[in-house]
The first five atom37 places (N, CA, C, CB, O) and aatype in JSON, in Angstrom:
{
  "aatype": [20, 20, 20, 20, 20, 20, 20, 20, 20, 20, 20, 20, 20, 20, 20, 20, 20, 20, 20, 20, 20, 20, 20, 20, 20, 20, 20, 20, 20, 20, 20, 20, 20, 20, 20, 20, 20, 20, 20, 20, 20, 20, 20, 20, 20, 20, 20, 20, 20, 20, 20, 20, 20, 20, 20, 20, 20, 20, 20, 20, 20, 20, 20, 20, 20, 20, 20, 20, 20, 20, 20, 20, 20, 20, 20, 20, 20, 20, 20, 20, 20, 20, 20, 20, 20, 20, 20, 20, 20, 20, 20, 20, 20, 20, 20, 20, 20, 20, 20, 20, 20, 20, 20, 20, 20, 20, 20, 20, 20, 20, 20, 20, 20, 20, 20, 20, 20, 20, 20, 20, 20, 20, 20, 20, 20, 20, 20, 20, 20, 20, 20, 20, 20, 20, 20],
  "atom_mask": [
    [1, 1, 1, 1, 1],
    [1, 1, 1, 1, 1],
    [1, 1, 1, 1, 1],
    [1, 1, 1, 1, 1],
    [1, 1, 1, 1, 1],
    [1, 1, 1, 1, 1],
    [1, 1, 1, 1, 1],
    [1, 1, 1, 1, 1],
    [1, 1, 1, 1, 1],
    [1, 1, 1, 1, 1],
    [1, 1, 1, 1, 1],
    [1, 1, 1, 1, 1],
    [1, 1, 1, 1, 1],
    [1, 1, 1, 1, 1],
    [1, 1, 1, 1, 1],
    [1, 1, 1, 1, 1],
    [1, 1, 1, 1, 1],
    [1, 1, 1, 1, 1],
    [1, 1, 1, 1, 1],
    [1, 1, 1, 1, 1],
    [1, 1, 1, 1, 1],
    [1, 1, 1, 1, 1],
    [1, 1, 1, 1, 1],
    [1, 1, 1, 1, 1],
    [1, 1, 1, 1, 1],
    [1, 1, 1, 1, 1],
    [1, 1, 1, 1, 1],
    [1, 1, 1, 1, 1],
    [1, 1, 1, 1, 1],
    [1, 1, 1, 1, 1],
    [1, 1, 1, 1, 1],
    [1, 1, 1, 1, 1],
    [1, 1, 1, 1, 1],
    [1, 1, 1, 1, 1],
    [1, 1, 1, 1, 1],
    [1, 1, 1, 1, 1],
    [1, 1, 1, 1, 1],
    [1, 1, 1, 1, 1],
    [1, 1, 1, 1, 1],
    [1, 1, 1, 1, 1],
    [1, 1, 1, 1, 1],
    [1, 1, 1, 1, 1],
    [1, 1, 1, 1, 1],
    [1, 1, 1, 1, 1],
    [1, 1, 1, 1, 1],
    [1, 1, 1, 1, 1],
    [1, 1, 1, 1, 1],
    [1, 1, 1, 1, 1],
    [1, 1, 1, 1, 1],
    [1, 1, 1, 1, 1],
    [1, 1, 1, 1, 1],
    [1, 1, 1, 1, 1],
    [1, 1, 1, 1, 1],
    [1, 1, 1, 1, 1],
    [1, 1, 1, 1, 1],
    [1, 1, 1, 1, 1],
    [1, 1, 1, 1, 1],
    [1, 1, 1, 1, 1],
    [1, 1, 1, 1, 1],
    [1, 1, 1, 1, 1],
    [1, 1, 1, 1, 1],
    [1, 1, 1, 1, 1],
    [1, 1, 1, 1, 1],
    [1, 1, 1, 1, 1],
    [1, 1, 1, 1, 1],
    [1, 1, 1, 1, 1],
    [1, 1, 1, 1, 1],
    [1, 1, 1, 1, 1],
    [1, 1, 1, 1, 1],
    [1, 1, 1, 1, 1],
    [1, 1, 1, 1, 1],
    [1, 1, 1, 1, 1],
    [1, 1, 1, 1, 1],
    [1, 1, 1, 1, 1],
    [1, 1, 1, 1, 1],
    [1, 1, 1, 1, 1],
    [1, 1, 1, 1, 1],
    [1, 1, 1, 1, 1],
    [1, 1, 1, 1, 1],
    [1, 1, 1, 1, 1],
    [1, 1, 1, 1, 1],
    [1, 1, 1, 1, 1],
    [1, 1, 1, 1, 1],
    [1, 1, 1, 1, 1],
    [1, 1, 1, 1, 1],
    [1, 1, 1, 1, 1],
    [1, 1, 1, 1, 1],
    [1, 1, 1, 1, 1],
    [1, 1, 1, 1, 1],
    [1, 1, 1, 1, 1],
    [1, 1, 1, 1, 1],
    [1, 1, 1, 1, 1],
    [1, 1, 1, 1, 1],
    [1, 1, 1, 1, 1],
    [1, 1, 1, 1, 1],
    [1, 1, 1, 1, 1],
    [1, 1, 1, 1, 1],
    [1, 1, 1, 1, 1],
    [1, 1, 1, 1, 1],
    [1, 1, 1, 1, 1],
    [1, 1, 1, 1, 1],
    [1, 1, 1, 1, 1],
    [1, 1, 1, 1, 1],
    [1, 1, 1, 1, 1],
    [1, 1, 1, 1, 1],
    [1, 1, 1, 1, 1],
    [1, 1, 1, 1, 1],
    [1, 1, 1, 1, 1],
    [1, 1, 1, 1, 1],
    [1, 1, 1, 1, 1],
    [1, 1, 1, 1, 1],
    [1, 1, 1, 1, 1],
    [1, 1, 1, 1, 1],
    [1, 1, 1, 1, 1],
    [1, 1, 1, 1, 1],
    [1, 1, 1, 1, 1],
    [1, 1, 1, 1, 1],
    [1, 1, 1, 1, 1],
    [1, 1, 1, 1, 1],
    [1, 1, 1, 1, 1],
    [1, 1, 1, 1, 1],
    [1, 1, 1, 1, 1],
    [1, 1, 1, 1, 1],
    [1, 1, 1, 1, 1],
    [1, 1, 1, 1, 1],
    [1, 1, 1, 1, 1],
    [1, 1, 1, 1, 1],
    [1, 1, 1, 1, 1],
    [1, 1, 1, 1, 1],
    [1, 1, 1, 1, 1],
    [1, 1, 1, 1, 1],
    [1, 1, 1, 1, 1],
    [1, 1, 1, 1, 1],
    [1, 1, 1, 1, 1],
    [1, 1, 1, 1, 1]
  ],
  "atom_positions": [
    [[-7.63, 27.48, -45.45], [-6.51, 27.4, -44.41], [-7.17, 27.07, -43.13], [-5.66, 28.77, -44.26], [-6.98, 26.06, -42.46]],
    [[-8.27, 28.44, -42.79], [-8.44, 27.95, -41.39], [-9.09, 26.6, -40.97], [-9.16, 28.89, -40.76], [-8.79, 26.12, -39.88]],
    [[-10.24, 25.8, -42.02], [-10.59, 24.79, -42.03], [-9.63, 23.37, -41.74], [-11.12, 24.92, -43.05], [-10.06, 22.39, -41.14]],
    [[-8.11, 23.53, -42.36], [-7.73, 22.61, -42.52], [-6.78, 22.69, -41.02], [-7.22, 22.46, -43.94], [-6.24, 21.67, -40.59]],
    [[-6.71, 23.48, -40.6], [-6.05, 23.97, -39.24], [-7.02, 23.43, -38.25], [-5.87, 25.7, -39.07], [-6.48, 22.78, -37.35]],
    [[-8.39, 23.53, -38.18], [-9.45, 23.01, -37.0], [-9.57, 21.69, -37.29], [-10.97, 23.69, -36.94], [-9.9, 20.98, -36.34]],
    [[-9.39, 21.15, -38.39], [-9.58, 19.55, -38.56], [-8.58, 19.13, -38.1], [-9.76, 18.91, -39.89], [-8.78, 18.23, -37.28]],
    [[-7.11, 19.5, -38.32], [-5.8, 18.97, -37.69], [-5.65, 19.17, -36.4], [-4.66, 19.48, -38.23], [-4.89, 18.35, -35.87]],
    [[-6.3, 20.34, -35.38], [-6.73, 20.18, -34.39], [-7.38, 19.38, -33.62], [-7.01, 20.7, -34.38], [-7.05, 18.86, -32.55]],
    [[-8.69, 19.29, -34.48], [-9.62, 18.25, -33.6], [-9.2, 16.99, -34.09], [-11.32, 18.38, -33.78], [-9.68, 16.06, -33.44]],
    [[-8.3, 16.58, -35.25], [-7.95, 15.12, -35.12], [-6.57, 14.85, -34.04], [-7.6, 14.54, -36.77], [-6.33, 13.72, -33.61]],
    [[-5.92, 15.76, -33.77], [-5.0, 15.63, -32.8], [-6.07, 15.41, -31.16], [-3.91, 17.16, -32.95], [-5.96, 14.54, -30.3]],
    [[-6.93, 16.43, -31.22], [-7.52, 16.25, -29.7], [-8.42, 14.79, -29.74], [-8.67, 17.74, -29.21], [-8.62, 14.07, -28.77]],
    [[-8.78, 14.62, -30.83], [-9.33, 12.79, -30.9], [-8.5, 11.99, -30.54], [-9.66, 12.11, -32.26], [-8.72, 10.98, -29.86]],
    [[-7.38, 12.39, -31.01], [-5.98, 10.95, -30.67], [-5.41, 11.1, -29.36], [-4.37, 11.0, -31.8], [-4.8, 10.19, -28.8]],
    [[-5.65, 12.64, -28.68], [-5.07, 12.61, -27.67], [-6.25, 12.04, -26.67], [-4.43, 13.94, -27.42], [-5.78, 11.37, -25.75]],
    [[-7.7, 12.17, -26.68], [-8.37, 11.65, -25.79], [-8.71, 10.17, -26.2], [-9.45, 12.49, -25.54], [-9.55, 9.69, -25.43]],
    [[-8.29, 9.28, -27.2], [-8.56, 8.3, -27.29], [-7.09, 7.43, -26.77], [-9.17, 8.21, -28.6], [-7.09, 6.28, -26.33]],
    [[-5.91, 8.27, -26.94], [-4.83, 7.43, -25.85], [-4.98, 7.57, -24.57], [-3.42, 7.78, -25.94], [-4.72, 6.65, -23.8]],
    [[-5.48, 8.86, -24.12], [-5.67, 9.17, -22.49], [-6.78, 7.94, -22.05], [-6.44, 11.01, -22.13], [-6.71, 7.27, -21.02]],
    [[-7.67, 7.84, -22.97], [-9.19, 6.62, -22.51], [-8.44, 5.29, -22.43], [-10.75, 6.37, -24.01], [-8.74, 4.57, -21.48]],
    [[-7.62, 4.93, -23.19], [-6.86, 3.5, -23.46], [-6.03, 3.66, -22.31], [-5.96, 3.25, -25.01], [-5.9, 2.61, -21.68]],
    [[-5.36, 4.75, -21.8], [-4.21, 4.3, -20.67], [-5.22, 4.68, -19.3], [-2.42, 5.42, -20.77], [-4.63, 4.56, -18.22]],
    [[-6.38, 5.04, -19.23], [-6.96, 4.89, -18.39], [-7.62, 3.66, -18.05], [-7.5, 5.69, -18.45], [-7.63, 3.25, -16.89]],
    [[-8.21, 2.99, -19.07], [-8.74, 1.76, -19.17], [-7.78, 0.65, -18.88], [-9.27, 1.62, -20.41], [-8.06, -0.4, -18.3]],
    [[-6.44, 1.07, -19.42], [-5.65, -0.19, -19.03], [-4.9, -0.14, -17.59], [-4.53, -0.44, -20.17], [-4.11, -0.92, -17.06]],
    [[-5.46, 1.14, -17.16], [-4.77, 1.21, -15.52], [-6.1, 0.77, -14.69], [-4.12, 3.1, -14.92], [-6.01, 0.27, -13.57]],
    [[-6.85, 0.92, -15.08], [-8.43, 0.17, -14.59], [-8.15, -1.29, -14.68], [-9.93, 0.52, -15.73], [-8.21, -1.92, -13.63]],
    [[-7.79, -2.0, -15.94], [-7.95, -3.32, -15.85], [-6.64, -4.01, -15.01], [-8.14, -3.83, -17.31], [-6.83, -5.05, -14.39]],
    [[-5.43, -3.41, -15.03], [-4.39, -3.98, -14.01], [-5.01, -3.98, -12.4], [-2.93, -2.97, -14.09], [-4.82, -4.97, -11.7]],
    [[-5.77, -2.77, -11.88], [-6.47, -2.97, -10.85], [-7.45, -4.1, -10.44], [-6.96, -2.05, -10.82], [-7.46, -4.85, -9.46]],
    [[-8.31, -3.98, -11.54], [-9.63, -5.2, -11.56], [-8.94, -6.24, -11.9], [-10.98, -5.06, -12.67], [-9.7, -7.19, -11.75]],
    [[-7.81, -6.66, -12.33], [-7.42, -7.92, -12.29], [-7.31, -8.52, -10.9], [-6.25, -7.99, -12.96], [-7.74, -9.67, -10.86]],
    [[-7.04, -8.25, -10.23], [-6.29, -8.61, -8.9], [-4.95, -8.41, -8.76], [-6.4, -9.89, -8.59], [-4.46, -8.76, -7.69]],
    [[-4.2, -7.9, -9.66], [-2.7, -7.55, -9.27], [-2.77, -7.14, -8.06], [-1.95, -6.49, -10.07], [-3.74, -6.52, -7.62]],
    [[-1.6, -7.5, -7.31], [-1.21, -7.08, -5.86], [-0.89, -5.59, -5.6], [0.05, -7.85, -5.44], [0.12, -5.1, -6.08]],
    [[-1.53, -5.04, -5.03], [-1.27, -3.28, -4.92], [-0.67, -2.95, -3.42], [-2.95, -2.27, -5.1], [-1.18, -3.69, -2.58]],
    [[0.11, -2.19, -2.97], [0.86, -1.9, -1.71], [-0.93, -0.89, -1.49], [2.94, -0.88, -1.86], [-1.69, -0.51, -2.38]],
    [[-1.06, -0.77, -0.14], [-1.95, 0.18, 0.51], [-1.73, 1.58, -0.12], [-1.71, 0.19, 2.07], [-0.59, 2.04, -0.23]],
    [[-2.77, 2.22, -0.5], [-2.74, 3.83, -1.19], [-2.17, 4.66, 0.37], [-4.82, 4.55, -1.9], [-2.5, 4.65, 1.56]],
    [[-1.2, 5.3, -0.46], [-0.78, 6.04, 0.4], [0.54, 6.08, 1.23], [-1.59, 5.99, 1.0], [1.19, 6.93, 1.85]],
    [[0.68, 4.21, 0.84], [1.94, 3.93, 1.56], [3.13, 4.86, 1.02], [2.33, 2.37, 1.37], [3.21, 5.34, -0.12]],
    [[4.23, 5.05, 2.33], [5.63, 5.44, 1.79], [6.42, 4.31, 1.83], [6.34, 6.54, 2.55], [6.88, 4.31, 2.97]],
    [[6.81, 3.41, 1.26], [8.11, 2.42, 1.41], [9.06, 2.92, 1.79], [8.61, 1.79, 0.36], [9.54, 4.0, 1.46]],
    [[9.52, 1.93, 2.78], [10.51, 2.38, 3.94], [11.5, 1.34, 3.59], [9.92, 2.32, 5.65], [11.3, 0.16, 3.87]],
    [[12.86, 1.87, 2.82], [14.05, 0.85, 2.37], [14.6, 0.13, 3.94], [15.55, 1.89, 1.45], [14.9, -1.07, 3.92]],
    [[14.72, 0.84, 5.16], [15.15, 0.11, 6.06], [14.42, -1.09, 6.47], [15.33, 0.82, 6.95], [15.02, -2.15, 6.67]],
    [[12.94, -0.94, 6.64], [11.91, -1.99, 6.99], [12.35, -3.11, 5.64], [10.04, -1.25, 6.98], [12.52, -4.31, 5.88]],
    [[12.47, -2.61, 4.37], [12.53, -3.32, 3.53], [13.63, -4.11, 3.68], [12.41, -2.75, 2.54], [13.43, -5.29, 3.38]],
    [[14.96, -3.77, 4.13], [16.13, -4.43, 4.23], [15.94, -5.62, 5.31], [17.24, -3.42, 4.59], [16.4, -6.73, 5.04]],
    [[15.32, -5.41, 6.44], [14.62, -6.03, 7.21], [13.93, -7.43, 6.59], [13.74, -5.06, 7.66], [14.26, -8.56, 6.97]],
    [[13.1, -7.2, 5.76], [12.17, -8.19, 5.35], [12.78, -8.97, 4.31], [10.9, -7.63, 4.91], [12.36, -10.1, 4.05]],
    [[13.97, -8.31, 3.56], [14.31, -8.95, 2.58], [15.71, -9.9, 2.89], [14.41, -7.93, 1.51], [16.15, -10.69, 2.06]],
    [[16.37, -9.68, 4.31], [16.8, -10.65, 4.86], [16.13, -11.82, 5.53], [17.41, -10.2, 5.48], [16.57, -12.96, 5.67]],
    [[15.02, -11.32, 5.92], [14.2, -12.46, 6.63], [13.6, -13.24, 5.53], [13.0, -11.9, 7.63], [13.35, -14.43, 5.71]],
    [[13.32, -12.58, 4.26], [12.53, -13.67, 3.7], [13.26, -13.79, 2.01], [10.66, -13.21, 3.79], [12.56, -14.45, 1.24]],
    [[14.24, -13.35, 1.55], [15.02, -13.24, 0.35], [16.21, -13.79, 0.47], [15.19, -11.99, -0.07], [16.57, -14.76, -0.19]],
    [[16.98, -13.18, 1.4], [18.5, -13.68, 1.26], [19.0, -14.57, 1.12], [19.12, -13.57, 1.9], [20.13, -14.64, 0.64]],
    [[18.35, -15.46, 1.47], [18.84, -17.07, 1.56], [19.1, -17.4, -0.14], [17.37, -18.29, 2.39], [20.12, -17.89, -0.61]],
    [[18.02, -17.04, -0.81], [18.47, -17.33, -2.38], [19.44, -15.97, -3.09], [16.84, -17.52, -3.4], [20.55, -15.96, -3.64]],
    [[18.63, -15.11, -2.84], [19.01, -14.01, -3.59], [20.42, -13.23, -3.05], [17.77, -13.06, -3.58], [20.9, -12.34, -3.75]],
    [[20.98, -13.56, -1.97], [22.04, -13.15, -1.29], [21.86, -12.06, -0.5], [22.98, -12.94, -2.06], [21.14, -11.13, -0.85]],
    [[22.61, -12.08, 0.84], [22.27, -11.06, 1.93], [22.8, -9.59, 1.17], [23.18, -11.46, 3.58], [22.33, -8.49, 1.45]],
    [[23.76, -9.78, 0.26], [24.61, -8.67, -0.48], [23.92, -8.26, -1.7], [26.08, -9.17, -0.9], [24.36, -7.28, -2.29]],
    [[22.71, -8.98, -2.25], [21.92, -8.76, -3.42], [22.7, -9.21, -4.58], [21.51, -7.34, -3.57], [22.5, -8.78, -5.72]],
    [[23.7, -10.19, -4.21], [24.58, -10.26, -5.57], [24.09, -12.23, -5.89], [26.89, -9.78, -5.15], [24.93, -12.85, -6.53]],
    [[23.03, -12.88, -5.51], [22.59, -13.94, -5.38], [23.54, -14.65, -4.68], [22.19, -14.41, -6.45], [24.46, -14.21, -3.99]],
    [[23.13, -16.23, -5.03], [23.77, -17.44, -4.33], [23.22, -18.49, -5.53], [23.16, -17.77, -2.52], [22.46, -18.3, -6.47]],
    [[24.01, -19.8, -5.02], [23.65, -21.09, -5.63], [22.19, -21.63, -5.65], [24.41, -22.05, -4.99], [21.85, -22.76, -5.97]],
    [[21.37, -20.55, -5.22], [20.11, -20.95, -5.16], [19.03, -19.74, -5.93], [19.85, -21.25, -3.57], [17.82, -19.87, -6.15]],
    [[19.68, -18.86, -6.16], [18.9, -17.53, -6.78], [19.65, -16.47, -7.67], [18.35, -16.67, -5.59], [20.84, -16.29, -7.42]],
    [[19.12, -15.83, -8.6], [19.93, -14.75, -9.31], [20.34, -13.5, -8.36], [19.07, -14.2, -10.55], [19.78, -13.54, -7.26]],
    [[21.16, -12.45, -8.56], [21.21, -11.45, -8.0], [20.3, -10.27, -8.6], [22.48, -11.25, -7.92], [20.03, -10.11, -9.79]],
    [[19.9, -9.53, -7.61], [19.43, -8.26, -7.86], [20.15, -6.97, -8.23], [18.84, -8.02, -6.92], [19.75, -5.88, -8.64]],
    [[21.11, -7.37, -7.99], [22.16, -6.26, -8.39], [22.75, -6.12, -9.81], [23.32, -6.42, -7.55], [23.86, -5.66, -10.08]],
    [[21.91, -6.57, -10.59], [22.21, -6.86, -12.21], [21.07, -6.5, -13.01], [22.52, -8.45, -12.55], [19.87, -6.65, -12.81]],
    [[21.79, -5.95, -14.07], [21.04, -4.71, -14.98], [19.44, -5.73, -15.65], [22.5, -4.01, -16.74], [18.5, -5.16, -16.2]],
    [[19.51, -7.09, -15.46], [18.23, -7.88, -15.78], [17.06, -7.26, -15.04], [18.37, -9.43, -15.37], [15.94, -7.18, -15.55]],
    [[17.36, -6.81, -13.79], [16.33, -6.31, -12.59], [16.23, -4.82, -12.58], [16.84, -6.75, -11.06], [15.68, -4.22, -11.66]],
    [[16.84, -4.18, -13.76], [16.56, -2.81, -13.55], [15.27, -2.46, -13.96], [17.47, -2.0, -14.19], [14.65, -3.14, -14.78]],
    [[14.72, -1.25, -13.37], [13.38, -0.85, -13.37], [12.52, -1.1, -14.65], [13.38, 0.52, -13.08], [11.41, -1.63, -14.69]],
    [[13.36, -0.53, -15.85], [12.9, -0.46, -17.3], [12.71, -2.12, -17.71], [14.16, 0.42, -18.36], [11.99, -2.25, -18.7]],
    [[13.09, -3.11, -17.27], [13.21, -4.55, -17.42], [12.18, -5.45, -16.84], [14.39, -4.93, -16.9], [11.44, -6.24, -17.43]],
    [[12.28, -5.17, -15.37], [11.56, -5.73, -14.35], [10.95, -4.79, -13.51], [12.32, -6.55, -13.63], [11.63, -4.25, -12.64]],
    [[9.57, -4.47, -13.67], [9.11, -3.19, -13.13], [8.66, -3.74, -11.41], [7.64, -2.49, -14.24], [8.64, -4.93, -11.1]],
    [[8.39, -2.83, -10.62], [8.09, -3.06, -9.23], [7.22, -4.06, -9.28], [7.57, -1.94, -8.46], [7.54, -5.11, -8.73]],
    [[5.84, -3.94, -10.0], [4.97, -5.22, -10.18], [5.66, -6.51, -10.43], [4.06, -5.06, -11.31], [5.24, -7.47, -9.78]],
    [[6.52, -6.68, -11.15], [7.28, -8.01, -11.39], [7.67, -8.46, -9.96], [8.68, -7.84, -12.39], [7.5, -9.67, -9.8]],
    [[8.03, -7.96, -9.14], [8.52, -8.08, -7.46], [6.9, -8.68, -6.96], [9.13, -6.11, -6.5], [6.73, -9.79, -6.47]],
    [[6.14, -7.98, -7.13], [4.78, -8.28, -6.47], [4.31, -9.79, -6.9], [3.6, -7.12, -6.97], [3.88, -10.7, -6.19]],
    [[4.51, -9.76, -8.1], [3.94, -10.91, -8.71], [4.81, -12.06, -8.34], [3.79, -10.75, -10.23], [4.27, -13.11, -8.0]],
    [[6.02, -11.98, -8.37], [6.87, -13.11, -8.15], [7.05, -13.75, -6.64], [8.17, -12.68, -8.65], [7.68, -14.76, -6.33]],
    [[6.15, -12.68, -5.62], [6.24, -12.78, -4.23], [4.86, -13.95, -4.03], [6.08, -11.08, -3.41], [4.72, -15.03, -3.46]],
    [[3.82, -12.86, -5.0], [2.55, -13.73, -4.45], [2.67, -15.25, -5.23], [0.89, -12.86, -4.9], [2.46, -16.27, -4.58]],
    [[2.99, -15.3, -6.59], [2.53, -16.14, -7.22], [3.78, -17.33, -7.73], [1.77, -15.39, -8.23], [3.62, -18.38, -8.36]],
    [[4.7, -16.87, -7.33], [6.06, -17.48, -7.82], [6.4, -16.9, -9.26], [5.96, -19.19, -7.91], [5.75, -16.05, -9.86]],
    [[7.72, -17.62, -9.73], [7.9, -17.11, -11.26], [8.85, -18.31, -11.99], [8.78, -15.4, -11.33], [9.62, -19.14, -11.51]],
    [[8.54, -18.09, -13.0], [9.49, -19.31, -14.01], [10.67, -18.71, -14.27], [8.84, -19.77, -15.62], [10.93, -17.51, -14.42]],
    [[11.51, -19.88, -14.29], [13.01, -19.41, -14.63], [12.86, -19.27, -16.09], [14.31, -20.54, -14.21], [12.45, -20.05, -16.94]],
    [[13.41, -17.8, -16.19], [13.38, -17.2, -17.78], [14.83, -16.49, -17.87], [11.95, -15.9, -18.12], [15.45, -16.57, -18.93]],
    [[15.29, -15.9, -16.93], [16.88, -15.46, -17.42], [17.89, -16.33, -16.59], [17.27, -13.7, -17.08], [19.08, -16.08, -16.74]],
    [[17.58, -17.14, -15.91], [18.82, -18.01, -15.02], [18.4, -19.25, -15.16], [19.02, -17.72, -13.33], [17.34, -19.56, -15.7]],
    [[19.3, -20.09, -14.64], [19.11, -21.16, -14.41], [19.2, -22.15, -13.03], [19.7, -21.4, -15.18], [19.7, -23.26, -12.81]],
    [[18.54, -21.29, -12.3], [18.17, -21.53, -10.78], [16.94, -22.35, -10.89], [17.89, -20.11, -9.85], [16.82, -22.98, -9.84]],
    [[16.07, -22.58, -11.64], [14.8, -23.36, -11.57], [13.67, -22.19, -11.38], [14.82, -24.54, -10.25], [13.95, -20.99, -11.37]],
    [[12.43, -22.69, -11.24], [11.32, -22.03, -10.76], [11.2, -21.28, -9.52], [10.48, -22.84, -10.72], [11.56, -21.96, -8.56]],
    [[10.87, -20.25, -9.24], [10.48, -19.44, -7.96], [9.31, -20.12, -7.22], [10.05, -17.91, -8.35], [8.37, -20.44, -7.94]],
    [[9.21, -20.36, -6.01], [8.43, -20.61, -5.45], [7.3, -19.53, -4.89], [9.02, -21.24, -4.77], [8.08, -18.6, -4.68]],
    [[6.17, -19.07, -4.55], [5.58, -18.22, -3.92], [6.11, -18.11, -2.7], [4.4, -18.41, -3.93], [6.42, -19.15, -2.1]],
    [[6.29, -16.92, -2.13], [6.66, -16.75, -0.84], [5.58, -16.45, 0.25], [7.56, -15.77, -0.86], [5.25, -15.27, 0.31]],
    [[4.93, -17.38, 1.19], [3.91, -17.33, 1.83], [4.25, -16.08, 3.23], [3.56, -18.93, 2.19], [5.29, -15.9, 3.86]],
    [[3.34, -15.61, 3.3], [3.29, -14.41, 4.73], [3.79, -13.18, 4.36], [4.27, -14.81, 6.13], [4.18, -12.49, 5.3]],
    [[3.9, -12.62, 3.02], [4.25, -11.53, 2.7], [2.74, -10.77, 1.98], [5.59, -11.76, 1.8], [1.96, -11.29, 1.18]],
    [[2.68, -9.52, 2.52], [1.49, -8.75, 1.73], [2.07, -7.82, 1.06], [0.38, -8.1, 2.56], [3.16, -7.32, 1.35]],
    [[1.3, -7.49, 0.03], [1.81, -6.37, -0.71], [2.62, -4.93, -0.41], [0.86, -6.08, -1.19], [3.49, -4.38, -1.08]],
    [[2.13, -4.61, 0.6], [3.07, -3.77, 1.33], [4.52, -4.0, 1.5], [2.64, -3.69, 2.48], [5.46, -3.32, 1.08]],
    [[4.52, -5.43, 2.43], [6.04, -5.92, 2.63], [6.67, -5.84, 1.73], [6.32, -7.11, 3.0], [7.82, -5.44, 1.9]],
    [[6.22, -6.2, 0.31], [6.98, -6.24, -1.11], [7.21, -4.85, -1.38], [6.12, -6.95, -2.38], [8.4, -4.64, -1.58]],
    [[6.56, -3.95, -1.45], [6.85, -2.62, -1.47], [7.85, -2.11, -0.7], [5.88, -2.0, -1.22], [8.66, -1.38, -1.27]],
    [[7.96, -2.29, 0.31], [9.27, -1.89, 1.18], [10.45, -3.0, 0.78], [8.91, -1.97, 3.02], [11.39, -2.4, 0.25]],
    [[10.61, -3.93, 0.84], [11.14, -4.87, 0.07], [12.12, -4.36, -1.34], [9.91, -5.68, -0.3], [13.33, -4.2, -1.49]],
    [[10.81, -4.19, -2.32], [11.31, -3.31, -3.74], [12.03, -2.01, -3.6], [10.06, -2.88, -4.62], [12.99, -1.75, -4.32]],
    [[11.58, -1.16, -2.66], [12.45, 0.18, -2.28], [13.79, -0.37, -1.8], [11.73, 1.18, -0.99], [14.78, 0.1, -2.36]],
    [[13.95, -1.21, -0.94], [15.23, -1.49, -0.56], [16.31, -2.03, -1.74], [15.07, -2.48, 0.52], [17.51, -1.78, -1.88]],
    [[15.5, -2.79, -2.44], [16.52, -3.4, -3.64], [16.57, -2.15, -4.66], [15.84, -5.0, -4.54], [17.66, -1.96, -5.19]],
    [[15.65, -1.4, -4.94], [15.89, -0.29, -5.9], [16.92, 0.79, -5.3], [14.48, 0.42, -6.25], [17.63, 1.33, -6.14]],
    [[17.07, 1.11, -4.18], [17.79, 1.9, -3.48], [19.38, 1.27, -3.7], [17.18, 1.93, -1.96], [20.36, 2.01, -3.88]],
    [[19.44, -0.1, -3.65], [20.72, -0.57, -3.42], [21.05, -0.82, -4.97], [20.8, -1.89, -2.37], [22.28, -0.88, -5.06]],
    [[20.5, -0.97, -6.13], [20.75, -0.93, -7.3], [21.14, 0.35, -7.69], [19.81, -1.39, -7.94], [21.9, 0.4, -8.65]],
    [[20.79, 1.38, -7.16], [21.08, 2.78, -7.36], [22.66, 3.06, -7.18], [20.21, 3.64, -6.34], [23.42, 3.6, -7.98]],
    [[22.91, 2.62, -6.06], [24.28, 2.67, -5.63], [24.75, 2.02, -6.4], [24.67, 2.32, -4.43], [25.71, 2.76, -6.62]],
    [[24.9, 1.22, -7.04], [25.67, 0.41, -8.21], [25.68, 1.11, -9.51], [25.02, -0.99, -8.5], [26.64, 0.95, -10.27]],
    [[24.74, 1.83, -9.8], [24.55, 2.32, -11.15], [23.3, 1.9, -11.92], [25.68, 1.93, -11.92], [23.07, 2.49, -12.98]],
    [[22.43, 0.9, -11.47], [21.29, 0.74, -12.08], [20.16, 1.52, -11.97], [20.99, -0.25, -11.87], [19.48, 1.58, -10.94]],
    [[19.97, 2.03, -12.83], [18.75, 2.95, -12.76], [17.41, 2.51, -13.74], [19.28, 4.46, -13.21], [16.39, 3.2, -13.73]]
  ]
}
């Protein structure tokens, strides 16, 4: 009986470390692949994000985040964090985005914004989403 328990414990331990190693490797791959990353230790500010959003995004996504005839609404479940992670905002600003949920056409990259700016804007969008029940 003791051998069986030791075998099971070792098996779980190996599985745990394999899973842990894979997660670490995946995280390193994301960072190494050059995905846009905010500065380490940045504390995103939704008030600053609102100003940046109004300057760079509101003309298409709406000053009220409800969209326009040029772009989709961010106050929609399609943009909830479990479907569009914060990295999706970073990538869309840096590289643009192909039309895939809406019929507005492709989004072009937004020049002049760095990953910290996008983190501030994303924090603003997320705070507004929570106000309408999108979590």
